[in-house]
N, C-alpha and C positions, 0 to 999 in steps of 0.2 A: 172305379177306374183308378189306376196307379198314377203317380206323378214322377216315376223314375226317368221318363224321357226328358224332363225339364233340365236345361243347362243354364249357366249364369247369364249368357247373352239373351236367352229367351225371357228371363225375368227383367233384365234391363229394358228390353223392347216393350214389355208390358207396362213398366213404370213410365216410360216415355209417352206411351199412348194415354196413360192415366193423366199425365200433366197436360198433354195436348187437348184432351177432351174436357178435363175438369172432373172432379170426383163424381158428382151427381150424374153427369151424362155417361161416364164410363160405367158406373154401377148399373144404371138403367139399361144401357146397351147390351150388357152381357148377363143381365138377370141376377144381380147380387144385391144384398143389403149391406149396410155399414157393419164393419167389424165390431164385435162385442167383446172379444177377449184378446185377439192377437193382431198386432200391426207390424208391418215391415217398415223399418226406419232406414232411410238412405239419403245421404247428403242433407240431413236436417229436415227432410219431409217424411210424413207418415202416410202409409198406404194400407188399404184394407187387404190383409195378407191372403185371404181365401180368394178374393176376386183376382188378385195379381197372379196367384198360382193357376187359376182356371184359364186365364188369358195366356199366360206363359205356356201352358200345355197346348193351346191352339197354335202358338208360334212354333212350337217344337214338332207337332204332329199334324196340324191342320184340323184337329178336333178341339174346338173351344168348349170347355166344360162349364156348365151352369152350376149354381149353388146346390141344386138337388143331386148332382152327379157324384159328389164326394164329400167327405167330412172335412171340417176345417179346424180340427183340434190339434193338441200338442203332438200327438203321434203321427200326424199326417203333414199338414201344411207347414206348421212351425218347424218340425224336424227337417223337412225337405229344404226349406229356405235356409235354415241354419247350416245344414251340411254343405250348401253351396257358398257359404261364407257371408250370408246376410245377417243383419241384426233384426231379431223379432222380439218385440216387447210385449209384456202382459200387464194386466192390471189397468188402473185408471190413471193415465199420465198427468192429468190436471191435479188429481189428488196427490200424487207422488211429488209433483212440482211444488205444490203448496207446502208439503212437509219439508222438502229440501230448503225452501226459502225461510220457513219458520226456524229450522235449525241454524241457518246462517245468521238470522237475527238474534239468536240466543246462544252465541258462543260463550264458553266459560273462559273469558279473558281475564287476566289479572289486572290489578290496579296498584301502581307503585305508591310508596309512602309519600304523602304530601302532594300527590297528583291524582285528582279524581278521574282523569280521562282513562278510558280502557286502553290496555296495551294493543299495539297494532301488529304484533308479531304474527298472530294467527290469521287475521284478515289479509295481510300482505302475502303470507305463504299460500293462502287459498287463491288469491289472484294469480300468483305465479303458476300454481297447478292448473287453474282454469285456462291459462294461456297455452299450456302443454296440451290440454284436452282439445282446444280449438285447432291446434296444429296437428292433431291426431297422433301425438307422440305417446309412448307407453305410459300407462297411468301410474305405475310404480317407479320410483327413482331411487337410486343408491344414495346413501347418506353423504358421501363425499361430494356428489353433484349438488344435492340439496344445500349442503353447507356452503359450497363455493358460489352458488348462484343466489340463494336467498339471503345469506349473510350480508352482502353489500346493500340489498334492498332495505334491510332493517336499519342499517346505518343511515341511509339517505332519507327514508320516509318514516322511520320510527319516531316515537315521541322524543322531544328534546331531553338530552341527558340519559336516555334509556340505553342500556347495554344491548349489543347485538348478540343474541344467544339463539342461533337457529336450532340448537338441540331441543329447546323447549317446544316450539310449534311442531317440530318433527315428531315428537312423542305425544304431546298433550292434545293434539288435534283429534286423537282417537276419541276423546270425550264428546266430540260433536256428533258421533254416529255416522259421519260421512267419510272417515279416514281410517286407514289401517296401516300397521307396521308389521313387517315380516323380517325374520332373520335374527331376532334376539333369542338366545336360548331361554327355555322356559324358566330355569332357575334364576335367571337374571332379570326376567320381565316382571317379577313381582314388585319391583320398585323402580323408580325412575332411573334409567341407565345413565351412567356418567359419559362424558365426552370421550374418555379413553375407551369405554366399552363400545361406543358407536364406531370409533375409529378402528377398533380391532375386528369387529364382526361385520362391518359394512352392510347393515340391514337396509331394506327398502321400505319406502313409505309412499302413500298416495291415496287417491280417492278409492272408496270401495267400488266393486264392480257395478253395483246398482246405481251409485252416484255418478260414475263415469258414463253409464248408459243414458241417464237423464241429461247430462251435460252435452251429449252429442247433438241434442236439439238446439239450434241456434237461438230460438226464442227463450227457452229455459236458461241458456247460458247468459244471454243478455240480462235477464231478470236477476240471475245470481250475481253478476258483476255489479249491477245497480244496487242491489240489496246490501252488498258488502260496503260499497262506497258510501251510501247514504247513512248506514248505521255506524260505521267506524272511521271513515276517512273523509268526512264531509268537508274539512278545510284543507285538504291536500290538493295540489295542482294536478288535475286529472290528465292534462296533456303530458306532463312530465312523467307521471306515474305510469300511464299506459305505455309510453315509449320505453320505459325501463323494464316493465313486466312482460313485454312482448304482446301487448294488447293494442298497439297503435291502430290496428284496423278498425277499432271502435271509435276513432275520432272523426271519421267521415262515414257518410252513407254510401259512398261509391269508392272510386279509386283515384282520388285527387292526390297529386304530388304536393308535398310541402316545399317551400322555397329551398330548403337545404338539399332536397333530393334533385332539384333541377340544376344539373351541372353543365348546362349548355354554354355557360360563360367562362369556361375554364381555359380558353385560348389566350394567346399573347395579347398584352395591352400596352398602351403607351404610358407616359408619365401622368396622364390625366385619367387613366383607367379606361380609355376608349379602345375597342377591339382593333387589332392589327391583322390584316390578311383575312383569308377565308375562315369561316366558322369551323371549329375542330370537329372531327368525326371519331367515333369509336365503334367497334364491333360489339354486337349484343345479341343474345339468344333469349327469347321470351316465350313463355307458354301463356296463350291468351284464351279467354272463353269465347266460344263461337256463339254469337247472338243470332236470333232469328230475325233477319232483316225484314221478312214479310210482316212480322208483328210490329216492328218499328214503323213501317209504312202505314200499317193499318191504323195505329193510334194517331198518327199525323193526319190521315184522311178524315177520321172521325171528328177530330178537333179542328179541321180546316186549317192546319198549320198555325193555329193561334195559341199563344201561351195560356195555359189554364190558370196561371197565377196572376199575371199582370195584364193579360189580354193583348200583348204585343203580337203583331203579325209582320214578320220580317221578310225582306226579299234579298236574294243574293244571286248575282249573275242573271238578273231578270227572272228569277224563279222564287217561289215561296221557300222559306227556310225556317225550320224548327228542329228541335232535338227530342228524341225519345229518351226519357229519364226513368230508370228503375227506382221505385220507391224503396224497396228493400234490396240492397246491392247484390249483384251476382258474385259468386266466388266467396272465398274465405274472408272474414269469419261469418258473414251474414247468410250466405247460401240462399239468396232469394231466387224464386223461380222466374224463368224467362217466359212470362205469360202476359196477356193483355191486361189482366186484373192488377198486375204489378207495374204498369207503365203509366207515365204522364207525358203529355206533350208540353214542352217548356221552351222558352227562349234561352239563349246561352247564359244571360245574367241570372235568371231565376234557377237555371239548372245548377250553376256553380254554388249559389246560395243554398239550394236545397241539399246538394251533396255535402256541402260544408257545414251543415247543421245550423245555419243561420236563420232559417225559416222552417216552420212546421205547420201541419194541419191539425187543428184542435178537434175535439170530439164532436163539435157542431159543424165541422166542415169549413171553418174559417182559417185562412192562412195568417199566421202571426209571426212576429220576430222573436227569436229565443232570448234576445237581450233587450226587448222593449223598443220603444221609439218607432213603431211601425203600426199604421192603422190596419186593423183586421179587414180582410176582404174574402168573400166566399171563393172556394175553389170551383172553377167552372167545370161542368161535366156534361159532355154531349150525350144525347140519347144513343144508346147502343154501346156506350163505353163503360163497362162495369169496372169499379175500383174496389179491391178487397180491403175492407176496413182493418183486418189484421195486419196488413202490410203498412198501412198508415199509422197504426198504433205502434208498430215496431220502430218506424222512423221517429215517431214522437218520443219514444223511450230513449233512443239514442240522443236526442236533443236534451232531454232531462239529465241524462248521465253526464254529458259534456258541459252543459251550461249551468245546470242546477237552478234554472229559472223558477221561482215560485209560481205555481199556478199552471205550469206547462204539464200537459197530460191529463 
């Protein structure tokens, strides 16, 4: 049977059902096994491509195909999904991820005379490029843009007394096997191009297509950022670095505003700084993620509205009050799923500490403080409330990245 009737919206409907049911139930319901060669990658999640195609065919025609009804190879499912605009990856992603991280740990960075520390030019350039990947911007960037955006980063976060020379990482990152440069004439590419050559020809540089595909996965992206920081930028202020490189989304697990972003106190004040008159207002247009409120109610019911971390049971307006907290945040850059396995029932205090990466759950299920000074206590889990360990590990990695606490993780 052909797959020509499938359209983009049918694939989206199939992926939504996949997330709602969970992988194992979805595959069992429609008679598929796990993908061995091809996976659909969408919003950081991986789907068994053949099963998605079979269910999408059902949404399109009413005829849900089983695994035995069609081939799942490159000429059928992969081609169909790619023609509809989806990303389909081959190979073993965990093996590819390991190779990516190994290359990041072994960059051919220079060391200046009298300074044994490795140059930060390549690591800082890679963080800048990863930020572009997280924002889904084009993987290749023109030299003038790279020069004007990366140059100041090298001044601010480079080694003391090091010169800001963005032309070097722009060209020499090719040695990592993760980077490519296009637009330099072949006769000039035999040696390191001069700044005047770059200015004249306006070449482009950025991650290779394979590397860019790997970095679309939020888990791989977080591991890449952590590897770069731990290997080359251990003593750099992470908060300041992420703010300047466009990676500030990695400083929280959710969507907390920093004090500087809270401009609610911009109204008139008297000589003592006290507000005068009504609070100011401003018009704003926002795009917000639509959460499944039924899931939020479900996790609260399962945990009896009691905080899973501190055990507090609050009441507000004579009713139980608790908050549903996502372990791996929704939206960019974390792209966590809105599912029960990614939810905790927390009190407001623990929720803000959890999102602010002040507390984490260790591999033994104990809640600890990222900066010490907190007695460990087990994370409560009610029967019937599954928690995905991969989401817990993702949150724990964020805590390691930001706090650098020995022993975390």
